[in-house]
N, C-alpha and C positions, 0 to 999 in steps of 0.2 A: 216359919224359921227354925233351924235344928238348933235345939238345946245344949249343946255340947262343949264340951272343956275345950279349950283355943287349941291345945297339941293335938285333941280328937278330929277336931274341924280341918286343920292342916293334913292329918293324916288321911283323913276322907278327901279331901279334893286332890290329897298327892294320889290316890287310891285310883280314883275315876281319872284322871290322867291317863295314868298312865293305861287303864280299860282304852281310853279313847285312841291312845299310842299304840297300842296293841291291833285294835280297830284298822286305824292308820295305816301300819305296815300291811297288814292283810287284805289292803284293797291293793297297795301297787307289787307286792308279792302273788297274790291269788289272780286276782283278776288279770294281769297281763297273758294270763294263758285263755283269756276269753276272745282277747284282741290280737291275739296272736296270727290267728288264720285269716280275718280281716285285711291285716295287714301286708302281711307277705302272700297276699294272692291281688295286693294292692285296690281290694274292694271301697278301703276305707281308707284315706290319709290319718296317718297315725297321731296327728294333735285333733281329730275329728272322731276319732274311734273310741280313744280314750275319755273324753269327755260324755262320748254316747254313753260306754259302759260303764259311768259314774255316776249318771243319772239313773241309768237301767237299777244299779245297786240301789242309790235312795230309793226306788220308787218300790223295789222287789221287797227290803226291810219295813218300808212304811207298809204296806200290804199286809204284812204279817199279823196283824190287828185282825184282819176279815176272816185269814185262813187260821190262824190258832198260834200259839208259840211252843209248840211244842217240842224243836231245839233247845228253845232258850230254858224251861223247863227241867227238859234232860241234863243239861249240865250244869243246875241246880242241885237237882237229886243226884247227880253223879256222889257227891260227898253229901254225908247226914249233916246239913249246915247246923240244922236244929239240935242236934245233941253235942256240935262243937260251940254253938254260942253261949252257954252257960261258962263255959273257960274265961279266962283272963282277954278281956277285948283287943289286947295288943296282939295276943296271940292270932286272932283274927286277919288284925292288919298284915301281921308279918307273915301270914299263909297265903294271902292273896298278894303281895307284892313279890312275895317269891318264885310265884306264879307265872306271875304277869310278866316279870324281869327275866326271867330264862325263857319264856315261849319270845318274849319280844329280839333278846339278844340271837337266839337262834335265828328268828327268821330274817333280822339283818343280816346276821353272817352266809345264810345262805343265797340269800338274795345277791350282796354284794360279788359273788361268784358265779354268778348266774343260775344258781342249782332251784326248778323248780320243783321244793320239798314242800308238804302239806303242812297249811297252817294249823289244820283241824289235831292233827297227829301230835303236833308239838303243844296244842294248850291242853287235849286230853292225856297226853303223858305229863305235860308240869301237874296240872290236879292231881294225879295220881298218886305223883312224885310226895306232894306236899301234905298228900293224905296219909300215906305211909309214913313220913318222917310224921305227923303229929302224934299216929298208932304208937310210938317210942316214947313219948314225952310221957313224964310221971303221971300228970292228973288225967291220963287218957284210962277209958273206963272199958274201950272194946276196942273194934274196927272204923276205922275214920274213911271206911270206902262204902258206899253202896255198889256189894262189887256183881249184884244182879243187874243191875243198870250198865256198870262198867263193860259186863260180859255183852249186854245186848248194844251196845254203841260201837263196842270193838268190830262183832260181828259185821256190823254196816262197815265200819273204816276197811275190812279184810274183803268183803267180798265185793263192793262196788270197784277196784278197781279190775278185776276180773272180768264182772260184766263189763265196763266201759270196753274194756280191749276186747273180749270175744262177740258183742255185739256188734263195734266198728267192723271187723272181721266180714261178718255177716252181710253187713251192710254194705260192704265195697264189693264181695263178690256177687251180689245182687244186683249193683249198678254196671260192675262187668258184664253180664250176664246180660241184662234185660236192655241198657242205656245203649241206643245207636250212635247218639252224639258222642265222639270221641276226646273234643276241645275239653271237657272237666276233670281228664286224665293227663294232661299236659302241663305242661310248669308254666307258672304264670312268665307275660314277657315283661322284662323289667318295665318299669313307669307306665305303663297301659292297663290300664281297666277290665275285666272282663267282661264278657255278654251280659246286657241287664238282667238276663233272668238266672242265671249264675250269682252276679253279685245280689240281688234280692234276697237268694237264700244265703248268702253268706252273712249277709248284714242279720238276717232274721233269726240266724242261728246264734250268732253273736249276741243280740239281745236277749235270747230264752236263757244263756247260760248266764251271763251278766242278772239278769232280774233273778233268776235261781239263786245264783249266787250270792245277794244280796239280802234274799227270803234269808236262806239257810245258814252262811257265813255268819250275815249280819245279829243273827239268833244267838251265835255264841257269844257276841258281844254283849248281847243285851243281857244273857244269861248271868255272865260276869260281873254287869253292873250291882244286876240283882243281888247275887254272893256278896259283893262288897256292903250292900246299902242292908240289906239283912243282915249282915255282920256287926255293921258299927249303929248302924240305927234303926234296931225293930223293931223301936215304939211307934213310926214312922212308916216302915215298908214291909211288916212280918205278913199283915191282912191288904186286901183291897178295900179302904173304910167307904168305899165310895158306893158300894154296895149294898141294899139293905138287908140286914140282919135279920129280919124278916122270912127271907127268903132261905137262910140257915136252918131257920126252924123248923120249914116246912119240909126241906132234904131231910133233917133228919128225923122227924115223923114217917116221913116215908119208908126210909130206909131200916127204921124201928119195927115198924110194920109188916113189912118184909121178912126181916131175920125172925120175930114171932114165928114166922108161918115153918118154921124149921121144924123135922121132929128129931129130938135131941136122943130118943130112941135106937136111933137107929146113925147113928156118927159116931166117928171114933173121938177117944179121948182127948187127940189134939183137936179138933174140930170144938169140940165142947170146950174147952178149955179157951180158943179162940173169937167163939161165940161168946163165951163169957166176958172177955176182955173189951169185945167192941162193945158192946151192951154196957159195962162199964164207963166206956169213954162216951160213949153218948150220954148216960146220965152226967159225965163230970162237965161235958160242953154245956147241956141245957143247963147245969146249976152255975155255970159261969155268966151263959148269955143272960139269964134272968136277974142277975144283978149288973151286969156291967151293961145294958142296953136301955135302962128305961128312960132313956134321952131319945129313944130310937137310932141311934148310932154305937161304933164299937167301943168300949172306951181302951185309948191307944197301950194303957199300961196291960190292959190281958192281952193284948195282940199274938205276943209270943205264942202265951199258953193256948189261945184258942188256935193258933197256925198247928201247933205240935198234935192239938187233939184232933184235928181235920187230918192229917194225913196218918195218925196212926189208924183212926177210924176207915180213911179209904186204902190204906194198906190192907187192913186186917179183913175190910170186907171183898176186898180183890181177890185174896186169897179162901176164903170161904166160897166166893163164889163159883171160883176154879177146883174145887172139892168136889171129887165126883160121885161121893158120901152123902152130900147136900142135895136133900129133896126137894127141890125146886124146880120150880117148870122153867121151859126156857123164857117164858115171858115174864115171870117172873125176876130172873136173872136179868134180864135187856133192863127191864126196869129198875132193879138195884144200879146198874154201872152208869144208868143215865140219872140218876139221884147224886151216886158217888161224884159223880163228873159237874154235878147242877154245884157239888158244897167243895169242889176244889177249884170253882170260878173264885173264891176269897183268898186263894193262897196260888195259883197258875194265872200271874198278872206280871203287866208291868206297866209304868208311868206312861203317858206319853211322849214327856219330856226323854226319856230315856233312850224313847225310838229314834227320836230326831235328833239330838247327843249322836249315838252311834251310828246312825244312818249318813249323817254327814261326815263324822271322820271316815266312813267307810267308803262315800262317794269321794271326798277330798285326795284319800290315799291312793285311789284308781288313777287318777290325773297325773302322776306323778311317778318318778321312780320305774317305769315299766318294762323300759327298753333291755336290759339284761336278761330277764327272763323272758322275753317274748322271742329274743334271737335264740338262745336255747330250743326253746320251744318249738321255733318255725326251718329253725337249720340242723341242730344237730342231734333230734332224737332217730332219724332216718338218716342213711344214705343218698339217700336226691332231696332235692328241695319239693317244699310243698307243694301239694298238685289243689285244685278247687276241688274236686272231689275226697278228696285226702280232710280238707279242711271241713265243709259241710258234714261229711259223715260222721266228725270226731266231735263237732260240737252238736249237732243234734243229738245224739246218744248220749250227751254228757249232760245235756237239757234235760232229757226227759230223765236220766239218772237221779239227778239231783232234787229237779221238780218231785218225782216220786218218793224221795228220800222225805224230804222236806213234810211232805204229808201225812206219812208215817211218823212224826215226828224224831228222827233219825239222822244225826249231823253225817257229812260225807266230805271227802276231801277232794276238792273242785280239780286241784292241780293232779292229783292221782288219776281221777275219772278222766282229764281230760286227756292227760298224758297217758296214760295206756289207749285213750282211743286212736293216739296218733300212732302210737306204735303200734296196734293194731291195723290200722289202715296203709301202712308202710311194707 
């Protein structure tokens, strides 16, 4: 049980509720895109489609533990939360509530008018907004945004719709060129399901988009919750205390051993200082671990300090490994990156209960409020009714794009990718 003052406990519950609310709205706002094609081609009844999509969203996020939480970690790292944590805890609460409420209000507004806008862009924009606002506060000591990560995410959000648009055009061209069966290019007959083989493809593509939407967009909710937990109760969630501290010491030894091979006579002054900083952080972390892991477990009070050290070591080591002047073999650099990844297992995690909570919110949200967005996607993007080929092409490209982006740990907009795909198919 958390040892928190009553007012902070109430604020924590309020923040977690708001995070679930965002993911709930995300469910019926974004996933409507996934079910639009199967509904408008009569492949599935509306109620069946949204329930199935909700289940796939739930399963998609729950499997993230197998494929990694790269998207969630990207959301956490967008703000240098470990720098902000030393400030007034109420500022952290205000920051989280501001970004969540602004994102929820925008999503509800666009849903009301049937506009398939992007929850991902809304969330990223809100995070950047509170980061910039925080940098103007008197106690701020520097930038409150990780601009390197912001550029990486921004590029992903910018390129993905163009990719969906162009690839769907290409796929439709190939279908037109090589498919003799013209039934797939016809407007679906009212209240009549398509041929079994077309129906199977459409249901399969809907399943893929829903599954990968859960895996990608669901992780954004996980990242938000971890942002809340690290900001308000860092002693419990700054580190994954279930991992054996001995593993951390092993990774540190391997990193230190590899760094000792660097010839300091042939590197720049910048790299020398960077190497010195890494070695200093490793020494400091070793000292903390030797004092606080006597029982075989990490002391909760030292969790935040250890987290900071790990993130600094990881960041500085990555910069060194990418320097052209550092004379390490490819094998040594590969090994170094592997050990850094192992070290970051202590910080890059999310408890199972967080995954279940967000999965449930996303899946439940998928099953309500979907009609407005579905009507826009199915009828208003193009000048004609959605055909079987257009629906299948757009969803296939969307599923591949979202799945690939999730594999690289990059957030993308399901709405933008799928809407762009449908526009391309038209």
